[in-house]
Backbone bond lengths (Angstrom), bond angles and torsions (degrees), N, CA, C in turn:
res aa  C-N    CA-C-N  psi(-1)  N-CA   C-N-CA  omega(-1)  CA-C   N-CA-C  phi
1 Y - - - 1.430 - - 1.499 110.87 -
2 N 1.364 117.01 118.68 1.476 122.15 179.99 1.535 111.61 52.18
3 R 1.305 115.34 56.21 1.494 119.85 -177.05 1.561 113.29 -117.94
4 S 1.299 116.34 21.84 1.457 118.61 -173.19 1.536 111.33 -60.54
5 S 1.332 116.06 -28.79 1.486 117.67 -177.80 1.492 115.11 -80.13
6 I 1.340 118.98 -12.62 1.464 120.89 -175.98 1.548 116.21 -130.03
7 I 1.357 115.62 -16.75 1.418 117.41 -172.77 1.531 113.07 -68.27
8 G 1.331 117.18 -18.58 1.440 119.60 177.94 1.499 115.17 -57.23
9 A 1.359 115.40 -44.61 1.472 119.32 178.39 1.511 112.32 -60.64
10 T 1.338 116.02 -37.48 1.470 122.33 177.88 1.508 109.96 -59.31
11 L 1.346 113.84 -55.74 1.444 121.43 -175.49 1.555 111.60 -65.11
12 D 1.345 116.88 -36.01 1.488 119.17 177.20 1.513 109.28 -63.07
13 S 1.353 117.28 -39.29 1.466 118.77 -179.27 1.536 112.11 -67.40
14 I 1.286 117.85 -28.36 1.476 121.96 177.04 1.544 109.30 -72.44
15 L 1.331 115.13 -44.23 1.456 120.90 178.35 1.514 111.93 -62.06
16 A 1.323 115.77 -30.30 1.487 119.46 -178.97 1.529 114.31 -84.47
17 Q 1.319 117.77 3.72 1.490 118.06 -176.57 1.545 111.41 -64.52
18 S 1.344 113.30 140.63 1.488 117.99 178.21 1.523 111.27 -68.84
19 Y 1.344 116.39 -27.81 1.462 120.26 173.11 1.515 107.46 -87.76
20 K 1.326 115.68 128.49 1.473 119.83 -168.27 1.539 115.54 -106.92
21 N 1.337 116.64 -17.00 1.475 118.64 -174.58 1.467 113.72 -86.87
22 W 1.322 117.46 71.88 1.498 123.07 -178.51 1.528 108.34 -134.02
23 E 1.322 110.46 163.95 1.508 118.22 167.30 1.487 106.60 -124.28
24 C 1.309 115.31 140.14 1.461 122.47 179.70 1.544 109.82 -116.10
25 I 1.298 117.51 117.01 1.450 121.32 178.52 1.504 107.99 -105.91
26 I 1.287 115.21 112.82 1.472 121.48 176.86 1.531 108.41 -87.24
27 V 1.302 117.82 120.89 1.462 124.63 178.93 1.530 109.30 -105.71
28 D 1.309 118.27 110.24 1.464 121.91 176.68 1.537 107.71 -94.20
29 D 1.334 114.43 114.50 1.491 118.71 -174.81 1.520 112.46 -84.62
30 A 1.363 113.85 61.23 1.457 119.89 178.90 1.499 115.08 61.68
31 S 1.347 115.89 43.69 1.482 120.87 -178.15 1.501 110.07 -57.79
32 T 1.352 114.34 154.23 1.449 121.63 175.08 1.549 110.91 -111.39
33 D 1.369 116.51 3.68 1.472 118.62 173.97 1.471 110.68 -101.84
34 S 1.325 118.06 -154.72 1.465 121.64 -176.31 1.520 114.59 -95.72
35 T 1.314 115.73 23.94 1.490 118.07 -178.77 1.491 112.73 -55.12
36 S 1.354 118.26 -44.29 1.460 120.66 -175.54 1.536 109.82 -60.74
37 E 1.336 117.32 -43.17 1.472 120.42 -179.95 1.561 110.48 -68.62
38 F 1.346 114.70 -40.59 1.457 118.04 -176.36 1.526 112.40 -60.65
39 V 1.342 117.15 -42.40 1.498 118.40 -171.74 1.521 112.05 -82.77
40 K 1.326 120.24 -3.10 1.435 121.80 -176.98 1.538 112.80 -57.43
41 K 1.357 112.91 -39.89 1.505 119.00 -178.68 1.565 110.52 -60.99
42 Y 1.297 114.75 -32.68 1.478 118.88 -176.32 1.555 111.47 -74.83
43 T 1.342 116.60 -24.70 1.487 119.62 179.26 1.528 110.95 -77.07
44 E 1.311 117.70 -0.64 1.464 120.40 171.90 1.525 109.59 -67.56
45 D 1.307 116.68 -26.23 1.487 121.14 168.27 1.513 110.13 -74.64
46 A 1.287 118.98 120.89 1.477 123.61 -174.50 1.544 110.90 -60.42
47 R 1.307 120.24 -20.94 1.453 120.53 -179.08 1.551 112.14 -78.16
48 I 1.335 116.22 -13.19 1.445 121.39 -176.03 1.508 112.36 -106.83
49 S 1.336 117.33 127.43 1.449 120.85 179.10 1.541 109.24 -126.51
50 F 1.280 116.38 162.03 1.461 122.25 -173.51 1.533 111.01 -129.38
51 I 1.317 117.51 130.64 1.448 123.50 174.91 1.527 108.85 -128.24
52 R 1.311 115.71 136.78 1.446 120.23 178.62 1.511 110.39 -116.57
53 N 1.340 118.96 119.43 1.444 120.56 173.96 1.550 107.10 -68.23
54 T 1.331 112.26 140.26 1.461 116.49 178.00 1.513 113.99 -80.94
55 R 1.351 115.41 -14.13 1.449 118.30 171.80 1.537 108.08 -139.71
56 K 1.304 117.18 154.85 1.493 118.65 -179.24 1.494 111.86 -70.06
57 K 1.327 118.20 120.09 1.448 123.12 -179.31 1.501 113.99 -102.94
58 G 1.335 117.00 -10.98 1.479 120.71 -172.31 1.519 112.34 81.95
59 A 1.296 116.92 170.79 1.444 121.44 -173.81 1.534 114.07 -56.09
60 P 1.378 119.27 -46.69 1.475 117.39 -177.73 1.564 110.17 -63.87
61 G 1.341 116.31 -40.21 1.433 120.28 179.65 1.514 113.91 -62.29
62 A 1.338 113.35 -41.25 1.471 119.20 177.30 1.541 111.10 -65.41
63 R 1.306 117.10 -37.33 1.496 119.65 179.52 1.574 107.49 -68.37
64 N 1.288 116.48 -38.13 1.480 117.35 179.70 1.504 111.67 -65.38
65 T 1.355 115.15 -38.33 1.504 119.49 178.72 1.556 107.75 -58.39
66 G 1.299 118.39 -44.70 1.500 119.51 178.92 1.494 111.91 -70.23
67 L 1.354 118.73 -40.50 1.429 123.22 -178.30 1.537 111.27 -58.45
68 L 1.316 116.75 -40.45 1.465 121.71 -179.94 1.522 113.43 -66.92
69 E 1.316 116.56 -23.11 1.480 121.38 -179.78 1.519 111.90 -97.31
70 A 1.286 119.62 -14.82 1.498 123.32 -172.10 1.538 110.83 -69.12
71 K 1.304 114.62 143.32 1.479 120.45 -178.75 1.550 111.78 -114.42
72 G 1.275 116.93 -9.12 1.467 121.85 -170.47 1.509 113.84 -75.79
73 E 1.301 117.50 161.20 1.488 123.54 177.05 1.494 109.72 -72.58
74 F 1.326 118.21 -24.11 1.480 123.05 179.46 1.525 109.38 -128.40
75 I 1.318 116.87 151.13 1.433 125.27 176.01 1.501 111.14 -118.15
76 F 1.315 116.61 137.89 1.446 121.41 175.43 1.558 107.01 -129.24
77 F 1.342 115.57 99.27 1.457 117.20 174.19 1.541 109.44 -71.03
78 F 1.271 117.20 123.04 1.485 118.97 -173.19 1.519 109.70 -135.39
79 D 1.340 113.72 126.02 1.487 117.29 -174.97 1.524 108.79 -76.96
80 S 1.356 113.47 156.07 1.423 123.95 -169.51 1.552 116.07 -79.91
81 D 1.348 114.21 7.75 1.444 118.39 179.10 1.538 112.70 -127.92
82 N 1.338 115.50 14.24 1.465 120.76 178.61 1.491 109.99 -115.32
83 V 1.357 116.30 168.38 1.464 122.67 -173.18 1.514 111.23 -132.88
84 M 1.360 114.27 137.87 1.471 120.70 176.25 1.536 110.69 -93.72
85 K 1.307 117.91 135.72 1.446 119.12 170.72 1.565 108.70 -71.74
86 Q 1.293 115.96 161.92 1.459 121.34 -165.49 1.531 113.06 -58.71
87 D 1.307 118.44 -36.32 1.503 121.80 -178.34 1.473 113.78 -98.21
88 A 1.323 119.23 14.10 1.470 121.73 -173.13 1.560 111.74 -58.54
89 L 1.340 115.62 -55.65 1.452 118.30 -176.70 1.511 110.54 -64.92
90 K 1.325 118.49 -41.10 1.443 122.56 -179.51 1.542 113.00 -57.49
91 L 1.328 115.09 -47.27 1.451 121.24 -175.11 1.519 111.42 -75.12
92 L 1.340 117.73 -35.25 1.454 121.25 176.66 1.528 111.78 -67.72
93 L 1.333 115.36 -43.15 1.479 118.15 178.18 1.509 110.45 -65.41
94 Q 1.310 116.17 -43.73 1.501 120.52 178.88 1.518 109.97 -60.12
95 G 1.362 116.82 -40.99 1.468 119.30 179.33 1.504 111.65 -64.38
96 A 1.372 116.21 -39.40 1.482 118.41 -178.68 1.524 109.44 -68.80
97 Q 1.332 118.38 -44.51 1.434 122.04 -175.89 1.543 112.01 -70.11
98 D 1.327 117.42 -43.48 1.450 118.69 -177.18 1.546 111.48 -70.58
99 N 1.303 118.79 -23.71 1.451 120.66 -178.22 1.503 115.51 -111.94
100 H 1.402 113.33 13.79 1.451 118.98 178.02 1.547 110.72 51.58
101 A 1.355 115.82 44.42 1.439 120.55 -174.52 1.545 107.59 -99.83
102 D 1.344 112.59 149.76 1.510 120.22 173.94 1.539 109.63 -90.89
103 V 1.292 117.24 -24.19 1.433 123.81 179.69 1.566 108.87 -134.97
104 A 1.313 116.02 125.33 1.485 121.72 174.90 1.511 107.58 -116.11
105 T 1.354 114.75 125.56 1.439 118.64 -179.69 1.536 109.45 -117.55
106 C 1.313 116.10 171.63 1.471 121.38 -178.95 1.568 107.95 -144.96
107 F 1.314 115.60 -178.59 1.418 121.08 174.67 1.551 108.64 -95.76
108 A 1.330 115.99 166.50 1.409 119.95 179.14 1.551 112.17 -145.61
109 E 1.337 115.25 151.77 1.422 120.52 172.87 1.577 108.22 -96.32
110 V 1.297 117.20 132.99 1.488 120.94 178.15 1.514 107.39 -101.87
111 L 1.346 115.35 122.70 1.431 120.74 -179.42 1.529 110.78 -119.04
112 N 1.355 114.21 152.16 1.488 118.06 174.69 1.534 109.38 -92.91
113 D 1.298 115.16 -175.03 1.454 120.04 -177.18 1.504 113.99 -62.72
114 Q 1.361 116.10 -19.75 1.455 121.28 178.23 1.492 113.90 -94.01
115 E 1.361 116.78 15.19 1.450 124.38 -178.65 1.543 114.00 62.22
116 Q 1.319 115.10 23.02 1.470 121.14 177.15 1.530 109.57 -93.17
117 Q 1.360 116.50 134.25 1.463 119.33 178.73 1.507 108.55 -72.26
118 V 1.383 115.92 125.32 1.454 120.81 -179.08 1.482 111.54 -115.30
119 N 1.358 116.64 -11.10 1.463 119.79 -176.46 1.535 107.23 -168.72
120 T 1.336 115.31 169.53 1.446 120.80 166.46 1.501 110.43 -135.86
121 F 1.319 117.43 149.51 1.455 122.22 173.02 1.472 107.04 -103.70
122 S 1.327 117.33 117.47 1.450 119.42 -175.15 1.552 109.03 -138.03
123 W 1.326 116.31 39.93 1.433 120.05 173.62 1.548 111.91 -65.61
124 K 1.302 115.85 139.48 1.459 120.10 179.45 1.536 109.43 -112.30
125 S 1.309 115.37 125.50 1.468 120.96 -179.13 1.472 111.13 -130.57
126 Y 1.361 114.12 114.11 1.460 119.30 -177.56 1.546 110.11 -131.43
127 G 1.350 115.25 134.83 1.447 119.73 175.11 1.501 112.23 65.63
128 D 1.335 115.13 -131.18 1.427 123.96 178.99 1.526 110.58 -84.81
129 I 1.311 117.07 110.89 1.454 121.09 -177.50 1.556 112.08 -107.97
130 S 1.340 116.92 15.88 1.474 121.22 -168.25 1.543 110.79 -62.00
131 T 1.281 120.84 -31.43 1.479 120.98 176.63 1.511 110.59 -88.75
132 K 1.343 120.22 -37.47 1.462 121.12 -179.60 1.515 112.92 -67.22
133 I 1.338 118.59 -28.35 1.472 121.42 179.76 1.543 108.42 -73.55
134 L 1.331 115.86 -31.83 1.484 119.07 176.84 1.514 111.35 -71.89
135 S 1.280 117.45 -40.88 1.484 122.71 -176.32 1.461 113.94 -75.48
136 G 1.319 118.31 -21.53 1.474 121.06 -174.04 1.507 113.59 90.72
137 E 1.332 113.91 3.07 1.472 117.71 177.65 1.521 112.32 -61.87
138 T 1.348 113.28 -30.81 1.444 120.17 173.51 1.546 108.40 -135.71
139 Y 1.305 118.46 162.04 1.451 123.90 175.27 1.478 106.15 -146.28
140 V 1.366 115.42 155.27 1.455 119.33 179.48 1.541 107.61 -130.23
141 D 1.298 116.46 107.39 1.461 122.72 176.69 1.536 108.65 -81.49
142 Y 1.325 115.08 144.91 1.520 117.02 -178.80 1.516 110.67 -58.13
143 N 1.344 119.94 -33.25 1.460 121.65 -169.78 1.539 111.24 -78.90
144 I 1.278 118.89 -0.40 1.467 121.65 -179.50 1.525 112.87 -122.69
145 A 1.311 118.43 11.48 1.464 122.81 -170.19 1.525 115.66 -128.70
146 L 1.307 115.04 124.59 1.462 122.41 171.93 1.494 105.19 -95.80
147 I 1.319 119.65 123.51 1.493 123.26 -171.04 1.526 108.16 -120.94
148 R 1.336 117.90 131.41 1.413 123.83 178.43 1.537 106.34 -68.32
149 T 1.377 115.94 128.97 1.439 122.32 -176.26 1.517 111.53 -60.09
150 A 1.310 119.50 -37.94 1.474 122.30 -179.08 1.532 110.43 -63.46
151 A 1.299 117.88 -33.06 1.469 122.29 176.60 1.556 111.49 -67.51
152 L 1.344 114.94 -41.86 1.426 120.94 173.70 1.536 113.89 -62.25
153 D 1.330 113.56 -37.73 1.455 118.09 178.31 1.531 112.11 -60.23
154 K 1.304 115.31 -32.59 1.514 119.26 -178.63 1.499 111.74 -65.35
155 I 1.341 117.64 -33.54 1.471 119.72 -176.63 1.518 113.07 -101.50
156 G 1.330 116.36 -3.05 1.496 119.10 179.87 1.522 109.78 81.42
157 L 1.293 116.93 -164.57 1.444 123.46 -173.26 1.532 111.22 -76.17
158 T 1.305 118.25 170.23 1.468 122.17 173.76 1.549 107.26 -70.33
159 D 1.312 116.56 153.36 1.485 122.83 -172.68 1.491 108.63 -81.69
160 E 1.295 117.41 109.54 1.468 120.44 -178.96 1.538 114.37 -76.74
161 D 1.326 116.12 -10.13 1.474 120.53 178.51 1.529 112.19 -90.70
162 C 1.333 117.53 -9.18 1.479 121.25 -176.20 1.543 108.37 -75.12
163 P 1.337 119.77 118.97 1.470 122.50 -176.52 1.535 114.34 -66.61
164 A 1.330 116.37 -33.46 1.458 121.46 -179.24 1.535 107.26 -161.80
165 Y 1.314 116.72 171.78 1.460 120.58 -177.24 1.506 113.38 61.22
166 Q 1.321 115.44 31.67 1.518 120.47 179.85 1.503 111.53 -56.10
167 E 1.341 117.24 -40.53 1.470 119.61 -175.81 1.535 110.03 -71.17
168 W 1.343 117.59 -30.26 1.460 121.06 175.93 1.544 108.42 -63.41
169 D 1.309 116.39 -48.20 1.481 119.54 179.60 1.560 110.05 -62.90
170 T 1.327 116.88 -40.97 1.457 119.51 -177.68 1.584 109.75 -62.92
171 H 1.295 114.94 -43.79 1.501 116.69 -173.91 1.523 110.76 -84.94
172 I 1.333 119.97 -19.37 1.461 119.02 167.42 1.555 108.16 -61.57
173 R 1.313 116.59 -44.25 1.463 120.17 -177.99 1.525 110.68 -73.76
174 L 1.343 118.17 -38.72 1.442 122.29 178.70 1.572 111.27 -63.40
175 S 1.265 114.58 -41.00 1.466 119.34 -172.99 1.506 113.55 -61.67
176 E 1.318 117.86 -15.02 1.484 120.64 174.79 1.540 111.14 -70.21
177 Y 1.321 116.03 -22.23 1.471 119.52 -176.15 1.540 112.99 -122.29
178 A 1.297 116.65 -24.74 1.472 119.22 -165.26 1.509 114.15 -96.57
179 N 1.325 114.47 147.15 1.441 123.05 172.29 1.524 110.02 -100.86
180 Y 1.360 120.32 130.87 1.434 125.21 -170.33 1.496 110.53 -109.20
181 H 1.327 114.37 154.00 1.482 122.77 172.81 1.518 108.31 -148.27
182 T 1.320 116.26 142.63 1.474 120.76 178.09 1.525 112.00 -116.37
183 V 1.326 115.32 128.45 1.443 121.91 172.65 1.584 104.83 -89.44
184 E 1.288 116.87 109.62 1.439 121.59 -170.05 1.513 112.27 -83.45
185 E 1.364 113.19 61.95 1.447 123.87 174.54 1.512 110.59 -138.07
186 K 1.322 117.49 148.65 1.441 123.00 176.94 1.514 109.01 -79.59
187 L 1.307 116.40 97.05 1.472 121.01 -175.19 1.490 114.29 -104.75
188 I 1.366 117.46 -8.44 1.439 121.88 -175.84 1.517 109.61 -128.15
189 L 1.375 113.71 137.47 1.499 119.68 169.83 1.535 106.15 -100.21
190 Y 1.330 113.23 116.63 1.459 121.91 -174.47 1.527 108.71 -105.28
191 Y 1.301 116.36 113.26 1.490 120.14 -178.52 1.471 112.92 -87.90
192 Q 1.291 118.55 120.82 1.429 124.84 -177.99 1.549 107.46 -99.17
193 R 1.310 114.19 103.41 1.472 118.97 -175.46 1.532 107.63 -111.79
194 E 1.347 114.16 141.50 1.484 118.26 -177.96 1.509 111.38 -69.41
195 K 1.310 117.00 -34.66 1.459 119.97 -177.42 1.504 110.64 -80.40
196 D 1.357 117.36 146.17 1.454 124.82 168.00 1.534 111.13 60.85
197 T 1.303 119.83 29.34 1.449 120.78 177.51 1.522 109.59 -112.80
198 I 1.330 116.33 135.18 1.430 119.79 176.01 1.518 113.14 -61.44
199 S 1.351 113.47 -36.79 1.494 117.06 -177.33 1.540 111.17 -61.92
200 S 1.313 119.81 -22.72 1.452 121.74 179.68 1.536 111.50 -80.97
201 D 1.302 118.30 -13.88 1.422 123.81 177.11 1.533 109.36 -94.86
202 K 1.311 118.13 94.12 1.459 123.39 -169.62 1.515 111.76 -66.28
203 Y 1.332 116.25 -36.20 1.471 120.26 179.91 1.539 108.95 -65.62
204 R 1.339 116.39 -44.39 1.434 119.22 -179.58 1.533 111.25 -67.07
205 S 1.294 115.44 -34.53 1.469 121.20 178.68 1.547 110.73 -62.94
206 V 1.310 114.82 -46.81 1.515 120.94 178.60 1.542 109.92 -62.92
207 N 1.355 113.50 -48.33 1.471 117.00 178.98 1.511 115.25 -61.85
208 G 1.368 115.47 -32.69 1.453 120.79 175.70 1.489 112.07 -68.57
209 F 1.319 116.51 -41.92 1.479 124.31 179.29 1.513 108.28 -61.36
210 L 1.339 117.43 -46.72 1.424 122.84 178.94 1.530 112.16 -64.17
211 Y 1.294 117.45 -41.02 1.453 123.52 177.27 1.502 111.60 -58.20
212 V 1.347 116.63 -46.85 1.445 120.24 179.97 1.533 112.98 -66.11
213 L 1.332 114.91 -39.48 1.463 118.06 176.75 1.556 110.58 -60.24
214 E 1.327 114.41 -49.50 1.507 119.68 -177.18 1.492 111.05 -65.56
215 K 1.347 117.76 -42.91 1.459 120.30 -178.18 1.521 110.80 -63.46
216 N 1.304 118.37 -41.03 1.462 122.14 -177.05 1.545 112.44 -102.35
217 L 1.295 116.17 28.96 1.482 122.33 -177.40 1.527 113.11 -56.59
218 N 1.347 116.39 -35.25 1.467 121.07 178.35 1.531 109.80 -61.80
219 R 1.303 116.03 -39.38 1.523 118.75 -179.06 1.498 108.16 -75.04
220 F 1.346 120.05 -42.96 1.462 120.15 179.75 1.551 111.38 -67.61
221 S 1.278 118.33 -28.37 1.456 122.84 -175.57 1.562 109.85 -69.21
222 E 1.286 115.32 -18.64 1.491 119.49 176.45 1.551 109.94 -73.16
223 H 1.331 116.11 -15.76 1.452 123.13 177.84 1.539 110.43 -130.28
224 P 1.361 117.92 73.85 1.435 121.21 -170.72 1.532 116.99 -60.32
225 D 1.308 117.74 -32.98 1.468 120.83 175.43 1.501 110.48 -67.82
226 L 1.306 115.92 -41.67 1.493 120.27 179.44 1.478 110.40 -65.40
227 L 1.356 116.72 -38.69 1.486 119.22 177.59 1.525 112.28 -61.91
228 K 1.313 116.61 -40.23 1.488 121.03 179.40 1.527 109.66 -65.71
229 K 1.293 117.36 -39.30 1.472 123.18 -179.95 1.520 109.50 -62.37
230 Q 1.321 116.41 -48.47 1.442 122.20 179.22 1.536 110.87 -61.88
231 G 1.340 115.78 -40.49 1.453 120.26 176.24 1.513 112.61 -59.22
232 L 1.336 115.42 -40.90 1.430 119.60 -178.41 1.533 111.04 -70.06
233 I 1.339 116.73 -36.09 1.482 119.15 175.35 1.534 111.45 -63.32
234 L 1.344 114.16 -40.52 1.470 118.47 -179.41 1.567 109.62 -66.02
235 L 1.344 116.72 -41.23 1.444 119.71 -178.98 1.522 112.38 -64.93
236 R 1.388 116.09 -39.62 1.451 119.90 176.51 1.554 110.30 -65.68
237 T 1.307 116.99 -35.58 1.481 119.02 177.96 1.510 109.96 -66.27
238 A 1.318 117.38 -41.47 1.480 121.91 179.76 1.516 109.92 -61.99
239 R 1.370 116.84 -40.17 1.462 119.69 -175.98 1.548 111.16 -68.77
240 M 1.370 116.47 -26.94 1.450 122.04 -179.38 1.538 111.65 -64.95
241 I 1.333 115.82 -20.69 1.467 120.05 -179.29 1.537 111.50 -71.03
242 N 1.348 114.45 -20.88 1.478 118.88 177.29 1.516 111.58 68.54
243 D 1.322 115.21 38.57 1.456 124.42 173.97 1.505 109.33 -125.85
244 P 1.349 117.67 93.03 1.471 121.91 -170.88 1.529 111.63 -55.96
245 E 1.318 118.03 -39.61 1.461 117.65 -176.79 1.473 110.55 -67.22
246 F 1.347 117.34 -39.10 1.500 120.16 180.00 1.524 110.68 -67.56
247 S 1.335 117.36 -43.19 1.471 120.92 -178.44 1.518 108.70 -66.77
248 D 1.311 120.53 -36.83 1.439 122.22 178.10 1.530 111.78 -68.27
249 Q 1.316 115.08 -37.90 1.470 120.91 177.04 1.565 108.73 -64.68
250 T 1.305 117.51 -41.21 1.456 122.74 175.88 1.532 112.58 -63.16
251 R 1.344 115.62 -42.20 1.458 120.42 178.59 1.536 111.36 -64.39
252 R 1.355 118.31 -44.08 1.430 121.17 179.33 1.555 111.49 -61.67
253 K 1.362 114.15 -38.15 1.447 118.42 -178.48 1.534 109.26 -65.92
254 L 1.338 116.32 -43.56 1.428 121.03 -178.98 1.538 111.81 -68.17
255 N 1.297 117.88 -34.71 1.484 120.09 175.38 1.518 112.12 -63.36
256 T 1.335 115.91 -33.84 1.466 121.78 175.94 1.509 112.57 -74.17
257 L 1.324 114.78 -38.86 1.479 121.83 -171.69 1.512 110.91 -77.68
258 I 1.340 117.16 -39.55 1.491 120.55 -168.51 1.540 109.68 -111.92
259 P 1.336 117.14 115.98 1.434 119.92 178.38 1.509 113.67 -59.15
260 G 1.341 119.71 128.37 1.465 122.39 178.36 1.506 113.95 78.76
261 F 1.309 118.99 10.94 1.487 118.73 -171.57 1.529 109.66 -71.52
262 K 1.308 118.72 -35.19 1.490 121.64 178.98 1.502 110.07 -59.33
263 T 1.319 115.75 -48.96 1.465 120.22 179.22 1.526 111.57 -63.53
264 Y 1.298 118.08 -40.27 1.454 124.77 -179.52 1.563 108.92 -60.91
265 Q 1.328 117.33 -39.78 1.479 119.17 178.90 1.507 111.09 -63.21
266 V 1.334 116.32 -42.03 1.455 118.14 -177.87 1.523 111.48 -68.93
267 K 1.326 115.99 -40.60 1.480 119.25 179.78 1.474 109.96 -65.92
268 T 1.331 119.92 -39.38 1.460 123.18 179.03 1.524 109.92 -65.65
269 Y 1.335 117.79 -42.06 1.429 121.82 178.13 1.525 112.00 -59.80
270 L 1.349 115.18 -49.20 1.483 120.70 -178.57 1.546 110.58 -64.59
271 R 1.350 116.55 -37.49 1.447 119.76 -179.81 1.521 110.78 -67.46
272 N 1.319 118.62 -42.25 1.443 122.93 175.67 1.541 112.56 -64.44
273 L 1.336 114.46 -38.73 1.461 118.49 178.87 1.534 111.16 -65.14
274 L 1.318 116.08 -43.46 1.454 121.29 178.28 1.550 111.16 -61.94
275 Y 1.362 114.90 -40.97 1.460 119.08 177.97 1.553 113.15 -63.15
276 S 1.350 111.94 -39.96 1.514 116.74 179.68 1.514 109.83 -67.10
277 Q 1.332 119.77 -37.34 1.466 122.08 -178.61 1.562 109.64 -68.91
278 R 1.333 114.33 -38.95 1.496 117.47 178.87 1.523 110.65 -67.23
279 K 1.335 114.89 -37.71 1.479 116.91 -179.97 1.491 111.41 -69.71
280 A 1.343 116.33 -31.80 1.450 120.05 178.74 1.489 111.14 -71.07
């Protein structure tokens, strides 16, 4: 959406891939800038096609538009402001095929607008990650994951109602069926921009986290201690917004959603207080 000034680097990195047998579907989510005109030159390559949503659907809706048109054995949801290193597709596909994986992930460098590295994504996902994805021990971002289309077909489309953490929801559902493998190399340059990012909208982030917890409550309920820990992380995040009414609303919701959560909060507070006193 409105990426005419930066999508060129993304598309150039796809054209430069050492693995050549791909299709690239550009989904324009009803942009109001010159994105449509800018990408026309790229569609001269027969492997690249262009679809424009007639109304703005948001990131999950745009991904679903592309997913419904895709013909490949694997899907790689890739944001329009990130860059693939030259061997990214080759190594991810090789990792998936050699290890009979439904999802192949990799590491990524996180850069700011000044091209300075500010973080790295180095989550490791191997085999059955169904518990680790719930606990937060691992995470799978869309921009670092090659996903077998047949596995996606089992869970249906991405959830267009999810305010944030859409990839968390997708991989919680995928992990029930999918075998994972990680190529432990930094194959993606991930640009962290302040503008137009869901992560910069703290309210949406909290609401998205809560949405995923509630939607997948049956899965989380199989691990009650883990559910309480995730609830506490969410509550702390809500309190960081410095909006007492919003944090109180989040707390009441979690108390209703998670059995024993109120008692768990008190015990955790007392345990941390005792630890602080001993340390002092």
